[in-house]
N, C-alpha and C positions, 0 to 999 in steps of 0.2 A: 550477400550477407552471411548465409549459412556456410559458404565456402571459406570466407574470411575467418570465421570462428573455428572451423574445423582445422584450417591450416595453422592458426595460432595454437590450438591444442597440440598438434603434432610437434611443434617447435619446442614446447616447454616440457614435454614428457622426458624426464631424465632421472636417473637413480642416484643413490648415494646418501642415505639417511644418516644425519649426524646426531640429532636429538629430538625429543618430543615432550610436550607438556599436555596433561589432561586436566580439565577443570569442570566442576559441577556448581551450578548456581540455580536460583529459582525465585519464584514469587508466588504470592497467594492473595486472593481477594475474597471478601464475603460481604453480602449486602442485599439490597432489594432493587428490583427493576419494575417499572410500571409502563403499561401500554394501554391506551384508552380503547383500542379496537380489538383486543383479544378476549377470549372467553373468561380467563382468569386474569384480571387486570394487574394484580400485584403478585410477584413471584419472588422466591428466594433464589439467589445465585451464589454459589461458592465454587472456586476454581483454584487449582494448583498447577503452576507451570514449572516444570523441571527442565533445565537447560544443561546439556552436555556439550562441551567444546574441547577440541584438541588441536594443537599446533606443533609444528616441527620445522626443521631446516635441513636441507641436503648439504653434502660436502661442497657442492657447487654454489651454495648460497641461495637456493630457491626456498621460499617459505610455502608451507602447505598445511591443510587442516580441514576440519569439518565443524559444523554447528548443527545441533538437532534439538528441537523443542518437543516436549511431551506434556499434554494437558489432561488433567482429570477434572471433569466438571460435575458438580453435585454428587460426589462420591460414586461416579459412574465408571465406565471403561476408560482405558488410557488411549488417547488419540495422538498420532504423530502430526504435529502442527508445524511442518516445514523442516526439511533437512537439506543442508547445503555442503558441498565439498568444493574446495578451492585450492588453487596454486597461484603464487604471485612471485614477482621479481622485478627486475629493471624493465621488463617488457610491459608490466601492468599486472592486472589480476584477472584470472579466468575462474568463473564460478559455475557449478553445475547443480541441478536439482531445483529447489525452491528459491529461485533467484528473483530479483526485482526486474521489472520491465524498464528498459533504458529510458523511455520517454517520461517516466515518473522522476523527473529531476529533483523534485522536492514535494512532500505531501503536506496537506493541511492537517493541523491537529484537530481531533474530534472534541466534542463537548461531553462532559459528564465523567462518571466514575468508570464504568465498563465500556462506555461509548454509546452515543445515541444516533450515530450515523449521519450527523449533519454534514460532515465533509464528503460523504459518499455521493451526494447529489452533484457537487462541483467536480468530483473526480469520475463522473459517469462515463466520460469519453477517453480517459487516459488509462494506460496500463491494461490489466486484464478486465477492468470493470466494463469496458465497451462490449464484452461478450454477453452482458445481461440483456441487451436489446438486439445486437447484431447476430447473436447465436454462436454457439461453439465456445469451448473453454480456451480463453486467450492467454492463459498463463504461460510464460516463457520458462525454458529449462536450461538455458546457457546464457551467460552474461560476461562480456569483456569490458573492463574499465581501466582507465589510465589517468593519472593525475600529474600535472607539472605546475608547481607553484599554485596560483589561485585558480587555475583552470582544470576541470575534470571532464572527461568524455566517457561515453559508454555506448555499447552496442549489445543487443540481445535478440534472441529468436527462439522459436520452438522447433526442436528437432524430432521430438517423439522419443520414447524409451523402448526398451526391449519388449515390454508387454503392452505398450500403448502406441499405436501408429498415429502420427499426426495427420489430420485431414485438413490442416490449415496452412496457409502461406502467410505467416505473420512475423514482422520484425519491427524493431524500434531503435531509435538513436536519441541521444541527449547530450547536451553540453551545459556546464554550469560554471559561472564565474563568481568567486567569493571575494568580498572585500572586508575591510576592518570590522564593520558591524552588520553586515548583511550579505545578500546574494541575489543574482538574477540567473535565469536559466531558460533554455529553449529545448522542447522535446518534439519528436516526430514519430508517428506510428503508422504503419501500412499493414492492413489486415485484409485477407481474402478468405472467405469461407465457401467451400464448394457448394454450389446450388443455392446459396443464400444471398450472396452479395459481397460488397467490399466497403472499406472505409479508410480514408487517409486523414490523420489528425495532426494538427499543429497546436502545441500548447506552450504557454508563457508562464513563467514563475517569477516571484520576487518576494523578498522578505528583509526585514530590518529590525534590529534591536537597539533601542535608545534608553539607556539606564534601566528602569524597571518596566518599560513598555516594550512589547514585542508584537509585530504584525506580519502576517504572510498572506499572499494572494495567489490565485490561479485563474487562468483563462484558457479555454480550449475551443478550437473551431474544427469541426469535422465535415468532410465531404463524403456523403454516403451514396452508394450505387447499388440498386437491387439486382436480382439475377437477370432481369430483363433489360438492364442498362439505364433505367430511369434514375436521375440524379436528385438527391435531396441534401439538406444541410441540417446541422445540429450544433448548438453552442452550449457551453457550460462555464460557470464562473463562481468564485466564492472567495471569502475572506475570513480570517481568524485573527483575533486580537486578544492579548492578555496583559494584565498589569499585576506586578508582584509587590506586595506590601509585607515585609518581614516574612513570616511563615505562611501568609495567606496569598493565594493567587486567584484572581477572578478572570474569567474569560468569556468571550462571546464569539459566535460564528454564524455565518449566513451563506447560503448557496442557492443557485438556481441553474436549471438546465432547460433549454428551449429546443424543441424538435419540430421539423416540418409536419404539418397536419397529416400529409399523405403517409408518413411513416407509421401512423397509428399509435404513437407513444405520446401521452399527454405531457405537458410541461410539468416540471417538478420544482418544488421549493422547499427550503428547510432553514430554520433559524433557531438559535438556542443560547442559553447562558449557563455558566457553571462556576464552581468554586472548588478549591482544594486547599487543605491545611496540612502542612508538614509537621508531623509529631516528633520527628527526629528518630535516629536509629534505624532508618529504612521503613518507617511506618507513616501512613498518611490517611486522611479521611477526605472524601470528595463526593461530588454529586452534581447533577445538572437537570435541566428541563428543556424540552425542545418541541417544536411543532413541525412535523414532517409531512409533506405531500409527495408521495412517490408510489407508483404502481409497479416499480421494478424490484420491490422488496418482497418479504415473505407473506405479505397480506394481499397479494394479487388475487382478484376474484372475490374478495370479501364484500365488495360493493361500497366500501368506504375508503376513499383514497387518502384522507388526511388523518393523521394520528397525533396524539399528544404522548410524548415519551418522557420518562424521568428515571433517574437512578440515584442511589445513595449507598455508600459503603466504605469499607476500609481496604487499604492495600499494604502488603508487606513485601519487602525485597530482602533476599538473603544472599 
């Protein structure tokens, strides 16, 4: 996998810049978040996201560019929230940096305004989320994708950077077929963490839009092996549905993840409902409420596995 991606990189590195465009965009949110199991149950959240992007084309017809997002939360410091550099052409697209893991063929939409993590339970075994219980940072830093008509394929892996040596052998592959009003997809991830164990994950995706109704679903099945060679299993699945009525959209989501008892990870569940109202001009107001049972989140060790979460606020796009 890594040799394929490195070979592709070498083939597309060519010079001859013809033109370039630079763009700046952004978004802002402000509102309230609620969590029943935190010391301060209601908190104010404001966030500004500034996006810089640039694109160009070489004399030979190759496209290239970058995207970088910077976030300021609650009038605090500026954080780099993903930076990606890419080059594309007839061969496909090669991306570096904060890339998507190829087995994440399609994601489930979350519930709420800032997000209540209902989708995270279903996605616990795909992409970099599997690192939460397998151990190790599973984020990939190189991705190759290619599309031909309704079919798109992708490969990704973690090579490590100049300042960060990769201690993982992790890669993923995915294929997606899109049709008139929906899609189906298949993902595969293979992850090995030194001295901790390994996991092989197969995931299935599907979604369809019928007039004002939209639904998407995910199922993942993982075979896990610990450092001693003992085998376990884990499964996760979820669904998200929404209905649009003029400027109003209502949504619901439900997720579950089941783990072998010997893995020491309790089963997880999440469900919630939400609504959003489009005010026009790039502004909207939205909110949601959810019940989440998960010990893989920030409240590990609190002694209370189940939380009620809610949020309500406005969004602005520029």
